KESE-638162 format. One record per residue (C-alpha): residue number from 1; y, x, z negated. Coordinates in nm, 4 decimals, always signed. Layout:
! residues N
PT  nr  Y  X  Z
PT  NUM  Y  X  Z .
...
This chain:
! residues 281
PT  nr  Y  X  Z
PT  1  +1.6298  -9.8889  -1.1513 .
PT  2  +1.7307  -10.1809  -1.3599 .
PT  3  +2.0645  -10.2416  -1.4423 .
PT  4  +2.2055  -10.3171  -1.7546 .
PT  5  +2.4759  -10.4695  -1.9277 .
PT  6  +2.7207  -10.2235  -2.1545 .
PT  7  +2.6203  -10.4566  -2.4489 .
PT  8  +2.2586  -10.3564  -2.3745 .
PT  9  +2.3092  -9.9768  -2.3204 .
PT  10  +2.4597  -9.9656  -2.6609 .
PT  11  +2.1588  -10.1014  -2.7986 .
PT  12  +1.9369  -9.8517  -2.6342 .
PT  13  +1.7544  -9.5755  -2.8471 .
PT  14  +1.9596  -9.2608  -2.9165 .
PT  15  +1.6520  -9.0836  -2.7398 .
PT  16  +1.7668  -9.2449  -2.3917 .
PT  17  +1.9571  -8.9686  -2.1610 .
PT  18  +2.2533  -9.1150  -2.1081 .
PT  19  +2.4189  -8.9587  -1.7747 .
PT  20  +2.7708  -8.9812  -1.6715 .
PT  21  +2.8314  -8.9941  -1.2728 .
PT  22  +3.1673  -8.9437  -1.1529 .
PT  23  +3.3361  -8.7666  -0.8143 .
PT  24  +3.5387  -8.5735  -1.0421 .
PT  25  +3.4697  -8.4157  -1.3537 .
PT  26  +3.7140  -8.2273  -1.5389 .
PT  27  +3.4753  -8.1272  -1.8480 .
PT  28  +3.2572  -7.9209  -1.5609 .
PT  29  +3.5486  -7.7521  -1.4224 .
PT  30  +3.6846  -7.6735  -1.7558 .
PT  31  +3.3566  -7.4903  -1.8218 .
PT  32  +3.3227  -7.3138  -1.4323 .
PT  33  +3.6886  -7.2276  -1.4632 .
PT  34  +3.6422  -7.0840  -1.8300 .
PT  35  +3.4557  -6.7484  -1.7749 .
PT  36  +3.7283  -6.6655  -1.5460 .
PT  37  +3.9849  -6.6932  -1.7952 .
PT  38  +4.1490  -7.0050  -1.6279 .
PT  39  +4.2088  -7.3356  -1.7545 .
PT  40  +4.3276  -7.7028  -1.6523 .
PT  41  +4.6586  -7.6531  -1.7962 .
PT  42  +5.0017  -7.5860  -1.6507 .
PT  43  +4.8591  -7.6822  -1.3102 .
PT  44  +5.1747  -7.8469  -1.0672 .
PT  45  +4.9586  -8.0560  -0.9072 .
PT  46  +4.5435  -8.1670  -0.8847 .
PT  47  +4.4371  -8.2990  -0.5421 .
PT  48  +4.1168  -8.4652  -0.4530 .
PT  49  +3.9348  -8.6216  -0.1482 .
PT  50  +3.6973  -8.8865  -0.1054 .
PT  51  +3.5340  -9.1095  +0.1347 .
PT  52  +3.6299  -9.4664  +0.0164 .
PT  53  +3.5530  -9.7432  +0.2514 .
PT  54  +3.7464  -9.9635  +0.0424 .
PT  55  +3.6086  -10.2907  -0.0705 .
PT  56  +3.6863  -10.5449  +0.1711 .
PT  57  +3.6941  -10.9153  +0.0628 .
PT  58  +3.4112  -11.1664  +0.0686 .
PT  59  +3.3684  -11.2761  +0.4398 .
PT  60  +3.5144  -10.9580  +0.5620 .
PT  61  +3.3321  -10.6939  +0.7885 .
PT  62  +3.3274  -10.3920  +0.5969 .
PT  63  +3.3594  -10.1953  +0.9320 .
PT  64  +3.6678  -10.4273  +1.0239 .
PT  65  +3.8344  -10.4122  +0.6628 .
PT  66  +3.8104  -10.0063  +0.7037 .
PT  67  +3.9555  -9.9735  +1.0620 .
PT  68  +4.2149  -10.2286  +0.9990 .
PT  69  +4.3138  -9.9615  +0.6773 .
PT  70  +4.3021  -9.7017  +0.9108 .
PT  71  +4.5228  -9.8670  +1.1239 .
PT  72  +4.8023  -9.9665  +0.8678 .
PT  73  +4.7962  -9.6075  +0.7167 .
PT  74  +4.8855  -9.4657  +1.0770 .
PT  75  +5.1786  -9.7688  +1.1671 .
PT  76  +5.2879  -9.7071  +0.7702 .
PT  77  +5.3266  -9.3536  +0.8211 .
PT  78  +5.2399  -9.2016  +1.1541 .
PT  79  +5.0745  -8.8711  +0.9906 .
PT  80  +4.7610  -8.7425  +0.8805 .
PT  81  +4.9078  -8.7063  +0.5390 .
PT  82  +4.9948  -9.1275  +0.4950 .
PT  83  +4.6492  -9.1588  +0.3776 .
PT  84  +4.7042  -8.9470  +0.0187 .
PT  85  +4.8691  -9.1040  -0.2034 .
PT  86  +4.9814  -9.0402  -0.5899 .
PT  87  +4.7909  -9.1802  -0.8523 .
PT  88  +4.9917  -9.4749  -0.9639 .
PT  89  +5.0159  -9.5627  -0.5615 .
PT  90  +4.6308  -9.5921  -0.5008 .
PT  91  +4.5499  -9.9839  -0.3376 .
PT  92  +4.3573  -10.1440  -0.5535 .
PT  93  +4.0530  -10.2150  -0.3119 .
PT  94  +4.0227  -9.8267  -0.3028 .
PT  95  +3.7965  -9.8380  -0.5577 .
PT  96  +3.6026  -9.4810  -0.5037 .
PT  97  +3.9813  -9.3124  -0.5236 .
PT  98  +4.0697  -9.5569  -0.8261 .
PT  99  +3.7788  -9.3973  -0.9865 .
PT  100  +3.8824  -9.0365  -0.8994 .
PT  101  +4.2330  -9.1203  -1.0697 .
PT  102  +4.0529  -9.2494  -1.4023 .
PT  103  +3.8370  -8.9420  -1.4297 .
PT  104  +4.1283  -8.7037  -1.3779 .
PT  105  +4.3493  -8.8881  -1.6133 .
PT  106  +4.3116  -8.6407  -1.8893 .
PT  107  +4.3949  -8.3397  -1.6973 .
PT  108  +4.8622  -8.3126  -1.7777 .
PT  109  +4.9128  -8.2937  -1.3768 .
PT  110  +5.0372  -8.5105  -1.1279 .
PT  111  +4.7214  -8.6144  -0.9012 .
PT  112  +4.6662  -8.6906  -0.5126 .
PT  113  +4.3935  -8.8347  -0.3987 .
PT  114  +4.3369  -8.8477  +0.0234 .
PT  115  +4.0582  -8.9584  +0.2629 .
PT  116  +3.8194  -8.6879  +0.3293 .
PT  117  +3.8222  -8.7200  +0.7071 .
PT  118  +4.2066  -8.7198  +0.7279 .
PT  119  +4.2095  -8.4148  +0.5056 .
PT  120  +3.9444  -8.2279  +0.6955 .
PT  121  +4.1334  -8.3052  +1.0020 .
PT  122  +4.4569  -8.2136  +0.8899 .
PT  123  +4.3071  -7.8861  +0.7598 .
PT  124  +4.1483  -7.8402  +1.1134 .
PT  125  +4.5277  -7.8484  +1.2434 .
PT  126  +4.6520  -7.5663  +1.0398 .
PT  127  +4.4304  -7.3066  +1.2379 .
PT  128  +4.6292  -7.0590  +1.4387 .
PT  129  +4.5199  -7.1315  +1.7248 .
PT  130  +4.5153  -7.4938  +1.6919 .
PT  131  +4.8810  -7.5027  +1.5418 .
PT  132  +5.0238  -7.3429  +1.8861 .
PT  133  +4.9447  -7.6508  +2.0612 .
PT  134  +5.1725  -7.9832  +2.1511 .
PT  135  +4.8758  -8.2312  +2.1790 .
PT  136  +4.5380  -8.1591  +2.0293 .
PT  137  +4.2074  -8.4118  +1.9973 .
PT  138  +4.0565  -8.2948  +1.6522 .
PT  139  +3.7599  -8.4492  +1.5371 .
PT  140  +3.5683  -8.4246  +1.1759 .
PT  141  +3.1956  -8.4898  +1.2551 .
PT  142  +3.0880  -8.5785  +0.8658 .
PT  143  +2.7375  -8.6821  +0.7539 .
PT  144  +2.7704  -9.0554  +0.8084 .
PT  145  +3.1270  -9.1052  +0.9712 .
PT  146  +3.2768  -8.9380  +1.2543 .
PT  147  +3.6694  -8.9627  +1.2850 .
PT  148  +3.8477  -8.8580  +1.5819 .
PT  149  +4.2596  -8.8004  +1.6130 .
PT  150  +4.4391  -8.7363  +1.8983 .
PT  151  +4.7642  -8.5938  +1.7876 .
PT  152  +5.0982  -8.4576  +1.9548 .
PT  153  +5.4559  -8.4465  +1.9333 .
PT  154  +5.5072  -8.8136  +1.8126 .
PT  155  +5.2076  -8.7771  +1.5304 .
PT  156  +4.9156  -9.0197  +1.5879 .
PT  157  +4.8281  -9.0965  +1.9608 .
PT  158  +4.4929  -9.2388  +1.9081 .
PT  159  +4.1938  -9.2759  +1.6928 .
PT  160  +3.8594  -9.3916  +1.6849 .
PT  161  +3.6161  -9.4068  +1.3942 .
PT  162  +3.2027  -9.4155  +1.4204 .
PT  163  +2.8723  -9.3956  +1.2356 .
PT  164  +2.7663  -9.0394  +1.2675 .
PT  165  +2.3871  -9.1603  +1.3064 .
PT  166  +2.4631  -9.3664  +1.6203 .
PT  167  +2.6257  -9.0563  +1.7931 .
PT  168  +2.4345  -8.7840  +1.9744 .
PT  169  +2.5977  -8.5328  +2.2023 .
PT  170  +2.6527  -8.7275  +2.5315 .
PT  171  +2.7763  -9.0345  +2.3526 .
PT  172  +3.0589  -8.7826  +2.1308 .
PT  173  +3.1637  -8.6285  +2.4485 .
PT  174  +3.2167  -8.9566  +2.6186 .
PT  175  +3.4243  -9.1230  +2.2886 .
PT  176  +3.6019  -8.8043  +2.2732 .
PT  177  +3.7023  -8.8085  +2.6462 .
PT  178  +3.8023  -9.1577  +2.6539 .
PT  179  +4.0206  -9.1293  +2.3680 .
PT  180  +4.2216  -8.8360  +2.5474 .
PT  181  +4.2925  -9.0477  +2.8690 .
PT  182  +4.3914  -9.3767  +2.6363 .
PT  183  +4.1388  -9.5707  +2.7507 .
PT  184  +3.8546  -9.5612  +2.4419 .
PT  185  +3.8955  -9.9697  +2.3321 .
PT  186  +3.8421  -10.0807  +1.9979 .
PT  187  +3.5489  -10.3240  +2.1190 .
PT  188  +3.3605  -10.0702  +2.3061 .
PT  189  +3.3245  -9.8717  +1.9342 .
PT  190  +3.2948  -10.1973  +1.7659 .
PT  191  +3.0288  -10.2978  +1.9511 .
PT  192  +2.8196  -9.9826  +1.9024 .
PT  193  +2.8010  -10.0443  +1.5423 .
PT  194  +3.1160  -9.8363  +1.4691 .
PT  195  +3.4180  -9.9231  +1.3362 .
PT  196  +3.6950  -9.8868  +1.6061 .
PT  197  +3.9268  -9.7383  +1.8381 .
PT  198  +4.3125  -9.7616  +1.8521 .
PT  199  +4.5217  -9.5991  +2.1287 .
PT  200  +4.9187  -9.6138  +2.0008 .
PT  201  +5.0566  -9.4477  +2.2678 .
PT  202  +5.1727  -9.1034  +2.4275 .
PT  203  +5.0437  -8.9210  +2.7382 .
PT  204  +4.7298  -8.8590  +2.8157 .
PT  205  +4.5982  -8.5240  +2.6778 .
PT  206  +4.4332  -8.2913  +2.9519 .
PT  207  +4.0902  -8.1541  +2.9097 .
PT  208  +4.0900  -7.9169  +3.1324 .
PT  209  +4.2142  -7.6420  +2.9577 .
PT  210  +4.0654  -7.2435  +2.9975 .
PT  211  +3.9628  -7.1899  +2.6048 .
PT  212  +3.9181  -7.5588  +2.4459 .
PT  213  +3.9520  -7.9017  +2.4947 .
PT  214  +3.8322  -8.0397  +2.1416 .
PT  215  +3.8900  -7.9275  +1.7755 .
PT  216  +3.5880  -7.9790  +1.5770 .
PT  217  +3.5253  -7.9643  +1.1844 .
PT  218  +3.3073  -8.1236  +0.9680 .
PT  219  +2.9369  -8.0720  +0.8122 .
PT  220  +2.7759  -8.1822  +1.1565 .
PT  221  +2.9861  -8.0387  +1.3866 .
PT  222  +2.7405  -7.8674  +1.5339 .
PT  223  +2.6405  -8.2174  +1.7292 .
PT  224  +2.9195  -8.0738  +1.9908 .
PT  225  +2.7838  -7.7311  +2.0219 .
PT  226  +2.7412  -7.6190  +2.3436 .
PT  227  +2.9466  -7.9098  +2.5111 .
PT  228  +3.0834  -7.8960  +2.8320 .
PT  229  +3.4388  -8.0538  +2.6528 .
PT  230  +3.4587  -7.6513  +2.5603 .
PT  231  +3.4794  -7.7383  +2.1774 .
PT  232  +3.6873  -7.4975  +1.9341 .
PT  233  +3.5021  -7.4994  +1.5853 .
PT  234  +3.8470  -7.4790  +1.3517 .
PT  235  +3.8572  -7.1753  +1.0888 .
PT  236  +4.2082  -7.2463  +0.9087 .
PT  237  +4.2856  -6.9514  +0.7116 .
PT  238  +3.9432  -6.7789  +0.8178 .
PT  239  +3.7655  -7.0675  +0.6334 .
PT  240  +3.6017  -7.3552  +0.7977 .
PT  241  +3.3968  -7.4746  +0.5141 .
PT  242  +3.7131  -7.5347  +0.2827 .
PT  243  +3.9046  -7.6896  +0.5855 .
PT  244  +3.9670  -8.0059  +0.3726 .
PT  245  +4.0868  -7.7865  +0.0870 .
PT  246  +4.3592  -7.7001  +0.3271 .
PT  247  +4.4309  -8.0436  +0.4102 .
PT  248  +4.4800  -8.1474  +0.0827 .
PT  249  +4.7178  -7.8981  +0.0187 .
PT  250  +4.9344  -8.0085  +0.3409 .
PT  251  +4.9468  -8.3536  +0.2185 .
PT  252  +5.0381  -8.2450  -0.1427 .
PT  253  +5.3589  -8.1319  -0.0323 .
PT  254  +5.4157  -8.4620  +0.1358 .
PT  255  +5.3155  -8.6929  -0.1910 .
PT  256  +5.5280  -8.4504  -0.4282 .
PT  257  +5.8128  -8.2920  -0.1941 .
PT  258  +5.9333  -8.0781  -0.5470 .
PT  259  +5.6150  -7.8675  -0.4471 .
PT  260  +5.6694  -7.8876  -0.0646 .
PT  261  +5.8407  -7.5198  -0.0421 .
PT  262  +5.5627  -7.3159  -0.1884 .
PT  263  +5.3126  -7.5252  -0.0554 .
PT  264  +5.4712  -7.4743  +0.2874 .
PT  265  +5.5221  -7.0934  +0.2463 .
PT  266  +5.1898  -7.0611  +0.1878 .
PT  267  +5.0323  -7.3002  +0.4699 .
PT  268  +5.2592  -7.1363  +0.7642 .
PT  269  +5.5995  -6.9830  +0.6345 .
PT  270  +5.6514  -6.6356  +0.5495 .
PT  271  +5.3507  -6.4755  +0.5882 .
PT  272  +5.2559  -6.6738  +0.8800 .
PT  273  +4.9595  -6.9423  +0.9412 .
PT  274  +4.6629  -6.6926  +0.9168 .
PT  275  +4.7700  -6.5678  +0.5670 .
PT  276  +4.5424  -6.7762  +0.2995 .
PT  277  +4.7661  -6.9599  +0.0642 .
PT  278  +4.6380  -6.7359  -0.2728 .
PT  279  +4.7426  -6.4328  -0.0772 .
PT  280  +5.1303  -6.5132  -0.0594 .
PT  281  +5.3074  -6.3817  -0.3703 .
């Protein structure tokens, strides 16, 4: 691979193939939707999630910077939708989210962008069995990062984020057990090459339920299959594969309150939490 300046790129022969790389491609979406008679016009909103580590200032640890951002978001909003933004309010250091907003700029609809892990956990919380509980421990085991939240009546009670490649089932079980008990420390996770951990308060979460103790989602969720923690693999609206999409939809209701009634009705109001949003009249 050789990097060239924009001026050099413009001088390259026309025979050179030019590829446009982006997380969000409106042109590809238009082609995909066209055979079904659908367009990108008349949308109430567009919601996109990507994992954005954040561009840390020079001399600042990438891991510290990422987890300080997570802490700031929780303290500012104390809810998972605090990790979602309208396009005009994306922090400058979230460069990947900024790039999504730039790519989506030509679509005539409001844009919501969000962190993938928070979207997945929010979506998992919509599972009808999960939503019955007042306290939950929910982990998104991603390809590269694992993020777990302890949730209660007061909002987010604790969180940790680690690199999935450093985890195995026993280690992840230990982290989740300590997060539930409120004993997990930032130093322990950071010292193991993770991002960090924080416990904000609330009562320790019991881990002796007869049915399940931890809710799991994410592409590497099988790391907890067969675990002694009795994991429950969330299936919001019957589909674990798009938990993050449901989380995005729920966050959009917070970001754009004018859409809240319709979104909330589809996610858990009229028709019940087990009714897919596309089946609500």
